[in-house]
PDB file of all heavy atoms in Angstrom:
ATOM      1  N   MET A   1       0.836  -1.175   0.000  1.00  0.00           N
ATOM      2  CA  MET A   1       0.000   0.000   0.000  1.00  0.00           C
ATOM      3  C   MET A   1       0.888   1.249   0.000  1.00  0.00           C
ATOM      4  O   MET A   1       1.857   1.322   0.736  1.00  0.00           O
ATOM      5  CB  MET A   1      -0.890  -0.045   1.250  1.00  0.00           C
ATOM      6  CG  MET A   1      -2.018   0.947   1.275  1.00  0.00           C
ATOM      7  SD  MET A   1      -3.292   0.818   0.017  1.00  0.00           S
ATOM      8  CE  MET A   1      -3.836  -0.866   0.119  1.00  0.00           C
ATOM      9  N   LYS A   2       0.548   2.199  -0.859  1.00  0.00           N
ATOM     10  CA  LYS A   2       1.292   3.461  -0.920  1.00  0.00           C
ATOM     11  C   LYS A   2       0.437   4.568  -0.325  1.00  0.00           C
ATOM     12  O   LYS A   2      -0.784   4.458  -0.280  1.00  0.00           O
ATOM     13  CB  LYS A   2       1.617   3.829  -2.368  1.00  0.00           C
ATOM     14  CG  LYS A   2       2.675   2.967  -3.011  1.00  0.00           C
ATOM     15  CD  LYS A   2       3.200   3.588  -4.280  1.00  0.00           C
ATOM     16  CE  LYS A   2       2.297   3.344  -5.457  1.00  0.00           C
ATOM     17  NZ  LYS A   2       2.891   3.682  -6.747  1.00  0.00           N
ATOM     18  N   TYR A   3       1.087   5.621   0.096  1.00  0.00           N
ATOM     19  CA  TYR A   3       0.402   6.793   0.621  1.00  0.00           C
ATOM     20  C   TYR A   3       0.865   8.009  -0.164  1.00  0.00           C
ATOM     21  O   TYR A   3       2.043   8.140  -0.486  1.00  0.00           O
ATOM     22  CB  TYR A   3       0.702   6.977   2.105  1.00  0.00           C
ATOM     23  CG  TYR A   3       0.119   5.865   2.943  1.00  0.00           C
ATOM     24  CD1 TYR A   3       0.857   4.727   3.224  1.00  0.00           C
ATOM     25  CD2 TYR A   3      -1.180   5.952   3.422  1.00  0.00           C
ATOM     26  CE1 TYR A   3       0.311   3.693   3.964  1.00  0.00           C
ATOM     27  CE2 TYR A   3      -1.739   4.917   4.167  1.00  0.00           C
ATOM     28  CZ  TYR A   3      -0.985   3.796   4.436  1.00  0.00           C
ATOM     29  OH  TYR A   3      -1.522   2.768   5.168  1.00  0.00           O
ATOM     30  N   CYS A   4      -0.064   8.905  -0.453  1.00  0.00           N
ATOM     31  CA  CYS A   4       0.243  10.132  -1.182  1.00  0.00           C
ATOM     32  C   CYS A   4       1.101  11.036  -0.312  1.00  0.00           C
ATOM     33  O   CYS A   4       0.768  11.279   0.847  1.00  0.00           O
ATOM     34  CB  CYS A   4      -1.055  10.831  -1.572  1.00  0.00           C
ATOM     35  SG  CYS A   4      -0.785  12.403  -2.413  1.00  0.00           S
ATOM     36  N   THR A   5       2.200  11.543  -0.880  1.00  0.00           N
ATOM     37  CA  THR A   5       3.072  12.438  -0.122  1.00  0.00           C
ATOM     38  C   THR A   5       2.496  13.846  -0.039  1.00  0.00           C
ATOM     39  O   THR A   5       2.935  14.641   0.782  1.00  0.00           O
ATOM     40  CB  THR A   5       4.477  12.495  -0.756  1.00  0.00           C
ATOM     41  OG1 THR A   5       4.350  12.881  -2.117  1.00  0.00           O
ATOM     42  CG2 THR A   5       5.174  11.156  -0.671  1.00  0.00           C
ATOM     43  N   LYS A   6       1.495  14.142  -0.866  1.00  0.00           N
ATOM     44  CA  LYS A   6       0.888  15.473  -0.853  1.00  0.00           C
ATOM     45  C   LYS A   6      -0.268  15.569   0.132  1.00  0.00           C
ATOM     46  O   LYS A   6      -0.328  16.489   0.935  1.00  0.00           O
ATOM     47  CB  LYS A   6       0.409  15.840  -2.257  1.00  0.00           C
ATOM     48  CG  LYS A   6      -0.104  17.252  -2.373  1.00  0.00           C
ATOM     49  CD  LYS A   6      -0.402  17.620  -3.799  1.00  0.00           C
ATOM     50  CE  LYS A   6      -0.889  19.055  -3.874  1.00  0.00           C
ATOM     51  NZ  LYS A   6      -1.226  19.444  -5.240  1.00  0.00           N
ATOM     52  N   CYS A   7      -1.207  14.593   0.092  1.00  0.00           N
ATOM     53  CA  CYS A   7      -2.392  14.680   0.947  1.00  0.00           C
ATOM     54  C   CYS A   7      -2.481  13.567   1.982  1.00  0.00           C
ATOM     55  O   CYS A   7      -3.323  13.615   2.863  1.00  0.00           O
ATOM     56  CB  CYS A   7      -3.663  14.696   0.095  1.00  0.00           C
ATOM     57  SG  CYS A   7      -4.082  13.105  -0.647  1.00  0.00           S
ATOM     58  N   GLY A   8      -1.638  12.534   1.863  1.00  0.00           N
ATOM     59  CA  GLY A   8      -1.618  11.455   2.836  1.00  0.00           C
ATOM     60  C   GLY A   8      -2.641  10.358   2.600  1.00  0.00           C
ATOM     61  O   GLY A   8      -2.761   9.445   3.396  1.00  0.00           O
ATOM     62  N   ALA A   9      -3.376  10.439   1.487  1.00  0.00           N
ATOM     63  CA  ALA A   9      -4.397   9.433   1.200  1.00  0.00           C
ATOM     64  C   ALA A   9      -3.757   8.086   0.902  1.00  0.00           C
ATOM     65  O   ALA A   9      -2.658   8.005   0.347  1.00  0.00           O
ATOM     66  CB  ALA A   9      -5.249   9.873   0.018  1.00  0.00           C
ATOM     67  N   GLU A  10      -4.462   7.009   1.271  1.00  0.00           N
ATOM     68  CA  GLU A  10      -4.010   5.653   1.002  1.00  0.00           C
ATOM     69  C   GLU A  10      -4.329   5.325  -0.450  1.00  0.00           C
ATOM     70  O   GLU A  10      -5.451   5.528  -0.906  1.00  0.00           O
ATOM     71  CB  GLU A  10      -4.750   4.708   1.943  1.00  0.00           C
ATOM     72  CG  GLU A  10      -4.190   3.323   1.982  1.00  0.00           C
ATOM     73  CD  GLU A  10      -4.902   2.479   3.019  1.00  0.00           C
ATOM     74  OE1 GLU A  10      -4.650   2.660   4.222  1.00  0.00           O
ATOM     75  OE2 GLU A  10      -5.710   1.644   2.600  1.00  0.00           O
ATOM     76  N   CYS A  11      -3.342   4.837  -1.198  1.00  0.00           N
ATOM     77  CA  CYS A  11      -3.526   4.521  -2.612  1.00  0.00           C
ATOM     78  C   CYS A  11      -3.028   3.105  -2.882  1.00  0.00           C
ATOM     79  O   CYS A  11      -2.162   2.597  -2.175  1.00  0.00           O
ATOM     80  CB  CYS A  11      -2.744   5.507  -3.477  1.00  0.00           C
ATOM     81  SG  CYS A  11      -3.210   7.220  -3.216  1.00  0.00           S
ATOM     82  N   GLY A  12      -3.539   2.479  -3.918  1.00  0.00           N
ATOM     83  CA  GLY A  12      -3.115   1.140  -4.290  1.00  0.00           C
ATOM     84  C   GLY A  12      -1.677   1.126  -4.782  1.00  0.00           C
ATOM     85  O   GLY A  12      -1.159   2.129  -5.274  1.00  0.00           O
ATOM     86  N   ASP A  13      -1.033  -0.017  -4.654  1.00  0.00           N
ATOM     87  CA  ASP A  13       0.366  -0.159  -5.061  1.00  0.00           C
ATOM     88  C   ASP A  13       0.586   0.111  -6.547  1.00  0.00           C
ATOM     89  O   ASP A  13       1.658   0.547  -6.939  1.00  0.00           O
ATOM     90  CB  ASP A  13       0.883  -1.561  -4.714  1.00  0.00           C
ATOM     91  CG  ASP A  13       1.047  -1.761  -3.217  1.00  0.00           C
ATOM     92  OD1 ASP A  13       1.288  -0.767  -2.503  1.00  0.00           O
ATOM     93  OD2 ASP A  13       0.930  -2.904  -2.765  1.00  0.00           O
ATOM     94  N   GLU A  14      -0.403  -0.186  -7.369  1.00  0.00           N
ATOM     95  CA  GLU A  14      -0.255  -0.027  -8.820  1.00  0.00           C
ATOM     96  C   GLU A  14      -0.680   1.355  -9.312  1.00  0.00           C
ATOM     97  O   GLU A  14      -0.507   1.668 -10.484  1.00  0.00           O
ATOM     98  CB  GLU A  14      -1.060  -1.103  -9.553  1.00  0.00           C
ATOM     99  CG  GLU A  14      -0.660  -2.526  -9.182  1.00  0.00           C
ATOM    100  CD  GLU A  14       0.807  -2.822  -9.456  1.00  0.00           C
ATOM    101  OE1 GLU A  14       1.303  -2.408 -10.521  1.00  0.00           O
ATOM    102  OE2 GLU A  14       1.457  -3.441  -8.597  1.00  0.00           O
ATOM    103  N   GLU A  15      -1.236   2.193  -8.432  1.00  0.00           N
ATOM    104  CA  GLU A  15      -1.697   3.521  -8.835  1.00  0.00           C
ATOM    105  C   GLU A  15      -0.513   4.412  -9.188  1.00  0.00           C
ATOM    106  O   GLU A  15       0.519   4.387  -8.531  1.00  0.00           O
ATOM    107  CB  GLU A  15      -2.506   4.177  -7.705  1.00  0.00           C
ATOM    108  CG  GLU A  15      -3.752   3.427  -7.312  1.00  0.00           C
ATOM    109  CD  GLU A  15      -4.815   3.415  -8.384  1.00  0.00           C
ATOM    110  OE1 GLU A  15      -4.899   4.369  -9.178  1.00  0.00           O
ATOM    111  OE2 GLU A  15      -5.565   2.432  -8.437  1.00  0.00           O
ATOM    112  N   LYS A  16      -0.679   5.217 -10.242  1.00  0.00           N
ATOM    113  CA  LYS A  16       0.355   6.165 -10.655  1.00  0.00           C
ATOM    114  C   LYS A  16       0.047   7.563 -10.114  1.00  0.00           C
ATOM    115  O   LYS A  16       0.944   8.382  -9.957  1.00  0.00           O
ATOM    116  CB  LYS A  16       0.445   6.236 -12.187  1.00  0.00           C
ATOM    117  CG  LYS A  16       0.735   4.899 -12.837  1.00  0.00           C
ATOM    118  CD  LYS A  16       2.184   4.551 -12.768  1.00  0.00           C
ATOM    119  CE  LYS A  16       2.450   3.331 -13.621  1.00  0.00           C
ATOM    120  NZ  LYS A  16       3.278   2.359 -12.996  1.00  0.00           N
ATOM    121  N   PHE A  17      -1.244   7.829  -9.865  1.00  0.00           N
ATOM    122  CA  PHE A  17      -1.681   9.126  -9.365  1.00  0.00           C
ATOM    123  C   PHE A  17      -2.615   8.919  -8.184  1.00  0.00           C
ATOM    124  O   PHE A  17      -3.356   7.946  -8.125  1.00  0.00           O
ATOM    125  CB  PHE A  17      -2.395   9.911 -10.475  1.00  0.00           C
ATOM    126  CG  PHE A  17      -1.489  10.259 -11.627  1.00  0.00           C
ATOM    127  CD1 PHE A  17      -1.383   9.422 -12.715  1.00  0.00           C
ATOM    128  CD2 PHE A  17      -0.728  11.416 -11.596  1.00  0.00           C
ATOM    129  CE1 PHE A  17      -0.535   9.725 -13.767  1.00  0.00           C
ATOM    130  CE2 PHE A  17       0.122  11.726 -12.646  1.00  0.00           C
ATOM    131  CZ  PHE A  17       0.223  10.888 -13.731  1.00  0.00           C
ATOM    132  N   CYS A  18      -2.600   9.858  -7.256  1.00  0.00           N
ATOM    133  CA  CYS A  18      -3.460   9.789  -6.076  1.00  0.00           C
ATOM    134  C   CYS A  18      -4.920   9.877  -6.499  1.00  0.00           C
ATOM    135  O   CYS A  18      -5.290  10.749  -7.290  1.00  0.00           O
ATOM    136  CB  CYS A  18      -3.113  10.936  -5.129  1.00  0.00           C
ATOM    137  SG  CYS A  18      -4.177  11.004  -3.671  1.00  0.00           S
ATOM    138  N   THR A  19      -5.738   8.978  -5.970  1.00  0.00           N
ATOM    139  CA  THR A  19      -7.163   8.981  -6.305  1.00  0.00           C
ATOM    140  C   THR A  19      -7.903  10.083  -5.545  1.00  0.00           C
ATOM    141  O   THR A  19      -9.044  10.383  -5.869  1.00  0.00           O
ATOM    142  CB  THR A  19      -7.792   7.612  -5.981  1.00  0.00           C
ATOM    143  OG1 THR A  19      -7.507   7.275  -4.627  1.00  0.00           O
ATOM    144  CG2 THR A  19      -7.236   6.530  -6.889  1.00  0.00           C
ATOM    145  N   ASN A  20      -7.257  10.704  -4.560  1.00  0.00           N
ATOM    146  CA  ASN A  20      -7.886  11.762  -3.786  1.00  0.00           C
ATOM    147  C   ASN A  20      -7.565  13.144  -4.367  1.00  0.00           C
ATOM    148  O   ASN A  20      -8.477  13.913  -4.642  1.00  0.00           O
ATOM    149  CB  ASN A  20      -7.429  11.685  -2.323  1.00  0.00           C
ATOM    150  CG  ASN A  20      -8.134  12.676  -1.437  1.00  0.00           C
ATOM    151  OD1 ASN A  20      -9.356  12.714  -1.385  1.00  0.00           O
ATOM    152  ND2 ASN A  20      -7.370  13.489  -0.742  1.00  0.00           N
ATOM    153  N   CYS A  21      -6.272  13.451  -4.560  1.00  0.00           N
ATOM    154  CA  CYS A  21      -5.893  14.797  -5.000  1.00  0.00           C
ATOM    155  C   CYS A  21      -5.292  14.848  -6.401  1.00  0.00           C
ATOM    156  O   CYS A  21      -5.098  15.925  -6.944  1.00  0.00           O
ATOM    157  CB  CYS A  21      -4.927  15.428  -4.001  1.00  0.00           C
ATOM    158  SG  CYS A  21      -3.271  14.711  -4.008  1.00  0.00           S
ATOM    159  N   GLY A  22      -4.969  13.682  -6.972  1.00  0.00           N
ATOM    160  CA  GLY A  22      -4.437  13.646  -8.335  1.00  0.00           C
ATOM    161  C   GLY A  22      -2.929  13.828  -8.448  1.00  0.00           C
ATOM    162  O   GLY A  22      -2.390  13.847  -9.548  1.00  0.00           O
ATOM    163  N   ALA A  23      -2.239  13.949  -7.325  1.00  0.00           N
ATOM    164  CA  ALA A  23      -0.779  14.123  -7.352  1.00  0.00           C
ATOM    165  C   ALA A  23      -0.109  12.860  -7.872  1.00  0.00           C
ATOM    166  O   ALA A  23      -0.593  11.750  -7.648  1.00  0.00           O
ATOM    167  CB  ALA A  23      -0.262  14.450  -5.961  1.00  0.00           C
ATOM    168  N   LYS A  24       1.022  13.036  -8.552  1.00  0.00           N
ATOM    169  CA  LYS A  24       1.780  11.886  -9.044  1.00  0.00           C
ATOM    170  C   LYS A  24       2.386  11.155  -7.857  1.00  0.00           C
ATOM    171  O   LYS A  24       2.982  11.768  -6.981  1.00  0.00           O
ATOM    172  CB  LYS A  24       2.876  12.349  -9.998  1.00  0.00           C
ATOM    173  CG  LYS A  24       3.627  11.197 -10.625  1.00  0.00           C
ATOM    174  CD  LYS A  24       4.624  11.647 -11.662  1.00  0.00           C
ATOM    175  CE  LYS A  24       5.306  10.439 -12.249  1.00  0.00           C
ATOM    176  NZ  LYS A  24       6.329  10.801 -13.209  1.00  0.00           N
ATOM    177  N   LEU A  25       2.193   9.830  -7.846  1.00  0.00           N
ATOM    178  CA  LEU A  25       2.733   9.013  -6.759  1.00  0.00           C
ATOM    179  C   LEU A  25       4.130   8.541  -7.128  1.00  0.00           C
ATOM    180  O   LEU A  25       4.360   8.032  -8.219  1.00  0.00           O
ATOM    181  CB  LEU A  25       1.824   7.805  -6.498  1.00  0.00           C
ATOM    182  CG  LEU A  25       0.414   8.140  -6.032  1.00  0.00           C
ATOM    183  CD1 LEU A  25      -0.421   6.870  -5.982  1.00  0.00           C
ATOM    184  CD2 LEU A  25       0.431   8.810  -4.677  1.00  0.00           C
ATOM    185  N   GLU A  26       5.041   8.687  -6.199  1.00  0.00           N
ATOM    186  CA  GLU A  26       6.411   8.234  -6.399  1.00  0.00           C
ATOM    187  C   GLU A  26       6.496   6.763  -6.049  1.00  0.00           C
ATOM    188  O   GLU A  26       5.826   6.305  -5.122  1.00  0.00           O
ATOM    189  CB  GLU A  26       7.374   9.037  -5.512  1.00  0.00           C
ATOM    190  CG  GLU A  26       7.369  10.523  -5.797  1.00  0.00           C
ATOM    191  CD  GLU A  26       7.814  10.868  -7.199  1.00  0.00           C
ATOM    192  OE1 GLU A  26       8.739  10.216  -7.724  1.00  0.00           O
ATOM    193  OE2 GLU A  26       7.224  11.791  -7.788  1.00  0.00           O
ATOM    194  N   PRO A  27       7.309   5.991  -6.774  1.00  0.00           N
ATOM    195  CA  PRO A  27       7.464   4.579  -6.414  1.00  0.00           C
ATOM    196  C   PRO A  27       8.100   4.457  -5.028  1.00  0.00           C
ATOM    197  O   PRO A  27       8.912   5.280  -4.642  1.00  0.00           O
ATOM    198  CB  PRO A  27       8.389   4.024  -7.493  1.00  0.00           C
ATOM    199  CG  PRO A  27       9.009   5.198  -8.147  1.00  0.00           C
ATOM    200  CD  PRO A  27       8.111   6.375  -7.906  1.00  0.00           C
ATOM    201  N   ALA A  28       7.693   3.440  -4.306  1.00  0.00           N
ATOM    202  CA  ALA A  28       8.237   3.217  -2.966  1.00  0.00           C
ATOM    203  C   ALA A  28       9.726   2.877  -3.072  1.00  0.00           C
ATOM    204  O   ALA A  28      10.122   2.092  -3.928  1.00  0.00           O
ATOM    205  CB  ALA A  28       7.491   2.083  -2.281  1.00  0.00           C
ATOM    206  N   PRO A  29      10.555   3.471  -2.233  1.00  0.00           N
ATOM    207  CA  PRO A  29      11.988   3.157  -2.281  1.00  0.00           C
ATOM    208  C   PRO A  29      12.253   1.722  -1.847  1.00  0.00           C
ATOM    209  O   PRO A  29      11.547   1.186  -0.998  1.00  0.00           O
ATOM    210  CB  PRO A  29      12.606   4.156  -1.301  1.00  0.00           C
ATOM    211  CG  PRO A  29      11.493   4.547  -0.399  1.00  0.00           C
ATOM    212  CD  PRO A  29      10.225   4.426  -1.198  1.00  0.00           C
ATOM    213  N   ALA A  30      13.262   1.120  -2.456  1.00  0.00           N
ATOM    214  CA  ALA A  30      13.634  -0.250  -2.095  1.00  0.00           C
ATOM    215  C   ALA A  30      14.219  -0.250  -0.687  1.00  0.00           C
ATOM    216  O   ALA A  30      14.909   0.694  -0.304  1.00  0.00           O
ATOM    217  CB  ALA A  30      14.665  -0.782  -3.082  1.00  0.00           C
ATOM    218  N   PRO A  31      13.938  -1.281   0.086  1.00  0.00           N
ATOM    219  CA  PRO A  31      14.521  -1.325   1.436  1.00  0.00           C
ATOM    220  C   PRO A  31      16.038  -1.381   1.359  1.00  0.00           C
ATOM    221  O   PRO A  31      16.605  -2.064   0.517  1.00  0.00           O
ATOM    222  CB  PRO A  31      13.955  -2.606   2.031  1.00  0.00           C
ATOM    223  CG  PRO A  31      13.281  -3.336   0.946  1.00  0.00           C
ATOM    224  CD  PRO A  31      13.126  -2.417  -0.219  1.00  0.00           C
ATOM    225  N   LYS A  32      16.682  -0.626   2.233  1.00  0.00           N
ATOM    226  CA  LYS A  32      18.145  -0.572   2.226  1.00  0.00           C
ATOM    227  C   LYS A  32      18.692  -1.620   3.182  1.00  0.00           C
ATOM    228  O   LYS A  32      18.193  -1.785   4.283  1.00  0.00           O
ATOM    229  CB  LYS A  32      18.620   0.812   2.667  1.00  0.00           C
ATOM    230  CG  LYS A  32      18.255   1.894   1.691  1.00  0.00           C
ATOM    231  CD  LYS A  32      18.753   3.234   2.182  1.00  0.00           C
ATOM    232  CE  LYS A  32      18.321   4.334   1.223  1.00  0.00           C
ATOM    233  NZ  LYS A  32      18.745   5.647   1.678  1.00  0.00           N
ATOM    234  N   LYS A  33      19.722  -2.314   2.725  1.00  0.00           N
ATOM    235  CA  LYS A  33      20.379  -3.298   3.586  1.00  0.00           C
ATOM    236  C   LYS A  33      21.493  -2.567   4.324  1.00  0.00           C
ATOM    237  O   LYS A  33      22.300  -1.869   3.722  1.00  0.00           O
ATOM    238  CB  LYS A  33      20.956  -4.436   2.740  1.00  0.00           C
ATOM    239  CG  LYS A  33      21.563  -5.524   3.577  1.00  0.00           C
ATOM    240  CD  LYS A  33      22.026  -6.686   2.741  1.00  0.00           C
ATOM    241  CE  LYS A  33      22.619  -7.744   3.630  1.00  0.00           C
ATOM    242  NZ  LYS A  33      23.120  -8.865   2.883  1.00  0.00           N
ATOM    243  N   MET A  34      21.496  -2.732   5.617  1.00  0.00           N
ATOM    244  CA  MET A  34      22.506  -2.067   6.421  1.00  0.00           C
ATOM    245  C   MET A  34      23.830  -2.804   6.266  1.00  0.00           C
ATOM    246  O   MET A  34      23.874  -4.026   6.275  1.00  0.00           O
ATOM    247  CB  MET A  34      22.080  -2.029   7.876  1.00  0.00           C
ATOM    248  CG  MET A  34      20.770  -1.309   8.062  1.00  0.00           C
ATOM    249  SD  MET A  34      20.396  -0.917   9.745  1.00  0.00           S
ATOM    250  CE  MET A  34      21.636   0.273  10.130  1.00  0.00           C
ATOM    251  N   GLU A  35      24.893  -2.026   6.098  1.00  0.00           N
ATOM    252  CA  GLU A  35      26.205  -2.633   5.946  1.00  0.00           C
ATOM    253  C   GLU A  35      26.618  -3.302   7.249  1.00  0.00           C
ATOM    254  O   GLU A  35      26.381  -2.779   8.323  1.00  0.00           O
ATOM    255  CB  GLU A  35      27.238  -1.565   5.573  1.00  0.00           C
ATOM    256  CG  GLU A  35      27.912  -1.916   4.266  1.00  0.00           C
ATOM    257  CD  GLU A  35      28.896  -0.877   3.833  1.00  0.00           C
ATOM    258  OE1 GLU A  35      30.049  -0.952   4.259  1.00  0.00           O
ATOM    259  OE2 GLU A  35      28.491  -0.002   3.063  1.00  0.00           O
ATOM    260  N   GLY A  36      27.188  -4.486   7.135  1.00  0.00           N
ATOM    261  CA  GLY A  36      27.602  -5.224   8.314  1.00  0.00           C
ATOM    262  C   GLY A  36      26.480  -6.065   8.902  1.00  0.00           C
ATOM    263  O   GLY A  36      26.670  -6.741   9.888  1.00  0.00           O
ATOM    264  N   GLU A  37      25.304  -5.998   8.284  1.00  0.00           N
ATOM    265  CA  GLU A  37      24.165  -6.776   8.767  1.00  0.00           C
ATOM    266  C   GLU A  37      24.413  -8.255   8.500  1.00  0.00           C
ATOM    267  O   GLU A  37      24.828  -8.632   7.410  1.00  0.00           O
ATOM    268  CB  GLU A  37      22.902  -6.322   8.055  1.00  0.00           C
ATOM    269  CG  GLU A  37      21.645  -6.997   8.518  1.00  0.00           C
ATOM    270  CD  GLU A  37      20.410  -6.497   7.779  1.00  0.00           C
ATOM    271  OE1 GLU A  37      20.466  -5.427   7.174  1.00  0.00           O
ATOM    272  OE2 GLU A  37      19.420  -7.207   7.817  1.00  0.00           O
ATOM    273  N   ILE A  38      24.179  -9.080   9.481  1.00  0.00           N
ATOM    274  CA  ILE A  38      24.407 -10.513   9.343  1.00  0.00           C
ATOM    275  C   ILE A  38      23.079 -11.180   8.969  1.00  0.00           C
ATOM    276  O   ILE A  38      22.108 -11.029   9.705  1.00  0.00           O
ATOM    277  CB  ILE A  38      24.964 -11.130  10.646  1.00  0.00           C
ATOM    278  CG1 ILE A  38      26.287 -10.444  11.010  1.00  0.00           C
ATOM    279  CG2 ILE A  38      25.125 -12.637  10.511  1.00  0.00           C
ATOM    280  CD1 ILE A  38      26.801 -10.792  12.382  1.00  0.00           C
ATOM    281  N   PRO A  39      23.033 -11.870   7.849  1.00  0.00           N
ATOM    282  CA  PRO A  39      21.783 -12.531   7.464  1.00  0.00           C
ATOM    283  C   PRO A  39      21.467 -13.684   8.405  1.00  0.00           C
ATOM    284  O   PRO A  39      22.364 -14.261   9.014  1.00  0.00           O
ATOM    285  CB  PRO A  39      22.068 -13.040   6.050  1.00  0.00           C
ATOM    286  CG  PRO A  39      23.548 -13.114   5.951  1.00  0.00           C
ATOM    287  CD  PRO A  39      24.099 -12.101   6.901  1.00  0.00           C
ATOM    288  N   PRO A  40      20.182 -14.020   8.535  1.00  0.00           N
ATOM    289  CA  PRO A  40      19.825 -15.148   9.399  1.00  0.00           C
ATOM    290  C   PRO A  40      20.387 -16.454   8.840  1.00  0.00           C
ATOM    291  O   PRO A  40      20.567 -16.592   7.636  1.00  0.00           O
ATOM    292  CB  PRO A  40      18.298 -15.153   9.370  1.00  0.00           C
ATOM    293  CG  PRO A  40      17.915 -14.365   8.174  1.00  0.00           C
ATOM    294  CD  PRO A  40      19.042 -13.423   7.885  1.00  0.00           C
ATOM    295  N   PRO A  41      20.679 -17.417   9.714  1.00  0.00           N
ATOM    296  CA  PRO A  41      21.238 -18.687   9.224  1.00  0.00           C
ATOM    297  C   PRO A  41      20.220 -19.459   8.389  1.00  0.00           C
ATOM    298  O   PRO A  41      19.025 -19.389   8.627  1.00  0.00           O
ATOM    299  CB  PRO A  41      21.574 -19.440  10.498  1.00  0.00           C
ATOM    300  CG  PRO A  41      20.741 -18.808  11.549  1.00  0.00           C
ATOM    301  CD  PRO A  41      20.507 -17.388  11.144  1.00  0.00           C
ATOM    302  N   CYS A  42      20.720 -20.171   7.403  1.00  0.00           N
ATOM    303  CA  CYS A  42      19.859 -21.016   6.555  1.00  0.00           C
ATOM    304  C   CYS A  42      19.457 -22.255   7.353  1.00  0.00           C
ATOM    305  O   CYS A  42      20.229 -22.772   8.144  1.00  0.00           O
ATOM    306  CB  CYS A  42      20.590 -21.434   5.288  1.00  0.00           C
ATOM    307  SG  CYS A  42      20.988 -20.046   4.237  1.00  0.00           S
ATOM    308  N   LYS A  43      18.251 -22.749   7.081  1.00  0.00           N
ATOM    309  CA  LYS A  43      17.796 -23.960   7.780  1.00  0.00           C
ATOM    310  C   LYS A  43      17.752 -25.126   6.849  1.00  0.00           C
ATOM    311  O   LYS A  43      17.617 -25.043   5.697  1.00  0.00           O
ATOM    312  CB  LYS A  43      16.405 -23.733   8.371  1.00  0.00           C
ATOM    313  CG  LYS A  43      16.466 -22.734   9.494  1.00  0.00           C
ATOM    314  CD  LYS A  43      15.095 -22.618  10.158  1.00  0.00           C
ATOM    315  CE  LYS A  43      15.212 -21.655  11.319  1.00  0.00           C
ATOM    316  NZ  LYS A  43      14.018 -21.566  12.073  1.00  0.00           N
TER     317      LYS A  43
END
């Protein structure tokens, strides 16, 4: 789920424009991996 950065309305992940105010929705940033982070062990 994405949220409009202009009005804060909840918008669908596939929406390109806010259904409330019409502002262009920016794609969600990819999660950043912290350097030095140890991945969980494989099972």
